[in-house]
C-alpha positions in Angstrom: -12.8 1.6 5.3 -12.1 5.2 3.5 -9.0 6.6 2.4 -8.2 10.6 2.4 -5.3 12.4 1.0 -4.0 13.9 4.5 -5.2 13.7 7.5 -7.7 17.2 8.9 -6.1 17.3 12.7 -2.4 18.4 11.9 -4.0 19.8 8.6 -2.7 24.0 9.7 0.6 22.0 10.2 1.0 19.8 6.9 0.5 23.2 5.0 3.1 25.1 4.2 4.5 21.4 3.1 1.3 21.2 0.6 2.2 25.5 -0.7 5.7 23.9 -1.5 5.0 20.7 -3.4 3.0 23.0 -5.5 5.4 25.8 -6.8 7.7 23.2 -7.4 5.0 21.0 -9.4 4.7 24.7 -11.1 8.7 25.1 -12.3 8.6 24.2 -16.0 11.6 23.6 -17.6 15.7 22.9 -16.8 16.5 25.7 -16.4 15.3 27.7 -12.8 17.8 30.5 -12.6 18.5 32.2 -9.3 13.6 32.3 -8.9 13.6 28.9 -9.6 12.9 26.7 -6.4 16.4 23.6 -6.2 14.2 21.2 -4.0 11.9 21.4 -0.6 14.3 23.8 1.9 15.5 25.8 -0.7 11.6 26.3 -1.8 11.1 27.2 2.3 14.0 29.4 2.3 12.7 31.6 -1.0 9.4 31.9 -0.1 10.1 33.0 3.9 12.9 35.0 2.8 10.8 37.1 -0.7 7.3 37.0 -0.1 7.1 35.9 3.9 5.9 33.2 6.5 2.5 34.0 5.9 2.7 33.0 2.2 2.8 29.3 3.2 -1.0 29.5 4.2 -1.7 31.4 1.2 -4.9 29.4 -0.1 -5.6 27.5 3.0 -9.0 28.5 3.4 -10.1 26.8 0.1 -8.8 23.1 1.7 -10.3 23.7 5.1 -13.5 24.0 3.6 -13.1 21.2 1.2 -12.8 18.8 3.9 -15.8 18.6 5.3 -17.4 17.7 2.3 -14.0 15.8 0.9 -14.1 12.9 3.8 -18.3 12.8 4.2 -18.2 12.0 0.5 -15.1 9.4 0.3 -16.4 7.6 3.3 -19.7 7.1 2.3 -19.2 6.2 -1.6 -16.3 3.6 -0.1 -19.5 1.7 2.1 -21.3 2.3 -0.6 -18.9 0.8 -3.5 -18.0 -1.7 -1.3 -21.1 -3.2 -0.6 -21.9 -2.6 -4.3 -19.4 -4.9 -5.3 -19.3 -7.5 -2.7 -22.7 -8.0 -4.0 -21.6 -8.1 -7.9 -19.4 -10.3 -7.2 -21.1 -12.7 -4.4 -18.8 -12.4 -1.7 -19.5 -12.1 1.8 -15.7 -10.7 3.0 -13.7 -8.2 1.2 -10.4 -9.4 -0.1 -7.1 -7.3 -1.6 -8.9 -7.0 -5.1 -12.3 -6.0 -3.9 -10.6 -3.3 -1.1 -8.4 -1.8 -3.9 -11.3 -2.4 -6.5 -13.7 0.4 -3.8 -10.9 2.4 -3.4 -10.0 3.5 -6.4 -14.4 3.7 -7.5 -14.4 6.1 -3.8 -11.8 8.2 -5.1 -13.6 9.2 -8.2 -16.3 10.2 -7.1 -14.9 11.6 -4.3 -12.6 13.8 -7.0 -16.0 16.0 -8.5 -15.7 17.4 -5.0 -12.8 18.1 -4.9 -11.9 20.3 -8.5 -12.9 23.1 -7.7 -11.6 23.9 -4.1 -8.7 22.7 -5.7 -8.2 24.5 -8.4 -9.1 27.7 -6.2 -6.4 26.3 -3.8 -3.8 26.1 -6.8 -4.7 29.5 -8.3 -3.7 31.0 -4.9 -0.2 29.4 -4.5 1.6 30.3 -7.2 3.6 32.6 -7.1 2.2 34.6 -10.4 -1.1 33.9 -9.7 -1.6 35.1 -6.7 -1.5 38.7 -7.3 -4.6 38.1 -9.9 -6.4 37.1 -6.8 -7.7 38.9 -2.8 -8.1 35.6 -1.5 -10.9 32.5 -2.0 -14.0 34.4 -2.9 -12.2 36.7 -5.2 -10.4 33.7 -7.2 -13.9 31.7 -7.4 -16.1 35.2 -8.5 -13.3 36.1 -11.7 -12.7 32.3 -12.4 -15.8 32.1 -13.0 -16.8 35.4 -14.6 -13.5 35.2 -16.6 -13.4 31.1 -17.5 -16.7 30.6 -17.3 -18.2 28.3 -14.2 -16.5 25.1 -16.1 -14.0 26.3 -15.5 -14.2 25.0 -12.2 -13.9 21.8 -13.2 -10.7 22.6 -15.4 -8.5 19.4 -14.1 -11.2 16.9 -12.9 -9.3 14.1 -15.9 -6.0 14.2 -13.5 -7.8 14.6 -10.6 -9.5 11.2 -11.0 -6.8 10.1 -12.3 -4.9 11.4 -9.5 -7.7 9.8 -6.8 -8.0 6.4 -8.2 -4.5 6.0 -8.0 -4.2 6.8 -4.5 -6.9 5.3 -3.1 -5.5 1.6 -5.2 -2.3 1.6 -3.2 -2.9 2.9 -0.2 -6.0 0.4 0.3 -3.8 -2.4 -1.8 -1.0 -1.9 0.8 -3.2 -1.3 4.1 -4.8 -5.2 3.1 -1.5 -6.8 2.1 0.7 -4.8 5.3 -1.8 -5.8 8.1 -2.0 -9.5 6.7 2.1 -9.9 7.3 1.7 -8.0 10.7 0.9 -9.7 14.0 -2.8 -10.1 15.1 -3.7 -7.1 17.2 -4.0 -8.3 21.1 -4.9 -5.4 22.1 -5.4 -1.6 20.8 -2.0 -0.3 21.2 -0.9 -3.1 18.8 -3.9 -2.4 16.4 -2.9 1.5 16.6 0.8 0.2 16.1 -0.6 -1.7 13.2 -2.8 1.0 11.7 -0.3 3.4 11.7 2.4 0.6 10.4 0.1 0.2 7.6 -1.8 3.8 6.9 2.4 4.9 6.5 3.0 2.6 4.5 -0.1 2.4 2.3 0.1 6.2 1.7 3.6 6.1 0.6 3.4 4.2 -1.9 -0.1 5.6 -3.2 2.2 8.4 -3.3 4.6 7.2 -6.0 1.6 6.2 -8.0 0.0 9.2 -8.1 2.6 12.2 -8.1 2.9 12.1 -11.8 -0.5 13.3 -12.7 -0.5 14.9 -9.4 1.9 16.8 -11.1 0.4 17.9 -14.4 -3.5 18.0 -12.2 -1.6 21.5 -10.7 -0.4 22.4 -14.2 -3.6 21.9 -16.4 -5.6 23.7 -13.1 -3.1 26.5 -12.7 -4.1 27.5 -17.2 -6.3 29.7 -17.4 -8.7 29.3 -20.3 -8.5 32.3 -23.1 -11.1 32.2 -25.0 -9.7 31.1 -29.0 -6.1 29.9 -27.5 -5.4 25.6 -26.3 -3.6 25.1 -23.0 -0.9 23.7 -23.2 -1.1 21.3 -20.2 -5.4 20.2 -21.1 -5.9 16.4 -20.9 -3.8 14.2 -18.5 -2.5 11.7 -20.6 -0.7 14.5 -23.2 0.0 16.8 -20.6 2.6 14.1 -18.8 3.5 13.7 -22.3 4.8 17.1 -22.3 6.2 16.9 -19.3 8.2 14.0 -20.1 9.0 15.2 -23.9 10.7 18.2 -22.4 11.8 18.2 -19.1 11.8 14.0 -18.7 10.9 11.4 -16.8 12.0 12.4 -12.9 9.8 15.8 -13.3 7.0 13.9 -13.1 8.0 13.8 -10.0 8.4 17.5 -8.9 7.2 17.9 -5.3 7.6 14.2 -4.5 9.0 14.8 -1.2 6.8 17.6 0.8 3.9 15.4 -0.4 5.5 12.2 1.0 6.2 13.4 4.2 3.4 15.0 4.7 0.6 12.0 2.9 2.8 8.8 3.7 2.0 9.2 8.3 -1.2 10.8 7.3 -2.6 8.0 5.8 -1.4 6.2 9.2 -2.8 9.0 11.2 -5.8 8.9 9.1 -6.1 5.1 9.3 -6.3 4.9 13.4 -8.2 7.4 13.5 -10.7 6.4 11.6 -10.6 2.8 13.3 -10.7 4.9 16.4 -14.1 5.7 15.2 -15.5 2.8 13.5 -14.8 1.3 16.9 -17.0 3.6 19.2 -19.6 4.3 17.2 -19.4 0.2 17.3 -19.3 0.1 21.3 -22.6 2.4 21.2 -24.3 0.6 19.0 -23.6 -2.3 21.6 -21.7 -4.2 18.1 -18.5 -4.7 20.0 
């Protein structure tokens, strides 16, 4: 089984939440002023009023293009890691520990596909950076030309931390919650169990990984300038900087729009994934 940080089908409806999340995460310091965002609804209101509703979809091309390779890598990697760990530990069935381990490993693998798309998305979503780039392709070209091709992997360390913790929390909760729920006697009960366990898993995963997501956004939004060291560069020092300058609560900036997207998204994804697996099993005559 594989996890994902967002369900692709309703992605176009969820994306404004991602824009709002990023804007709030990129706010530094405690004094926000009139231009600052005082929460999710205030951010929505100010973006629409000052920049227009279409801004809520700025940068959407990058994550749309990311969806297919991201899902394929996640599903394939999780299957491969599950088999690897079962063979390594000499067991035939997955348990909670192996589910967490294989999910975390799949998340780390997936990160290498995700980072360039995420970096371009962050740059386009930020109000200050967006004016520098005329769309996704122009953003990609300017980053490579001005900062070097390796700059596309800025934030890889933080992305790995974000995906590992989300997948570990998601898989661990799914396994545990499913064990506590009544066994499904029919398809509707299976869907119910998947929605409940996936939503709880997505929520717990979001609680675990939001601090890494905050610093990832800031690292990827820091252009590389020759001869200077960015304020937010590596994940643990960046976490320390946020704690020291803004306090613990700042590590959870953007949590509400993030969990509103990824909590239910985790449940929907699990339902869809289970349905796809059942479909192919029926086609192969395994059902």
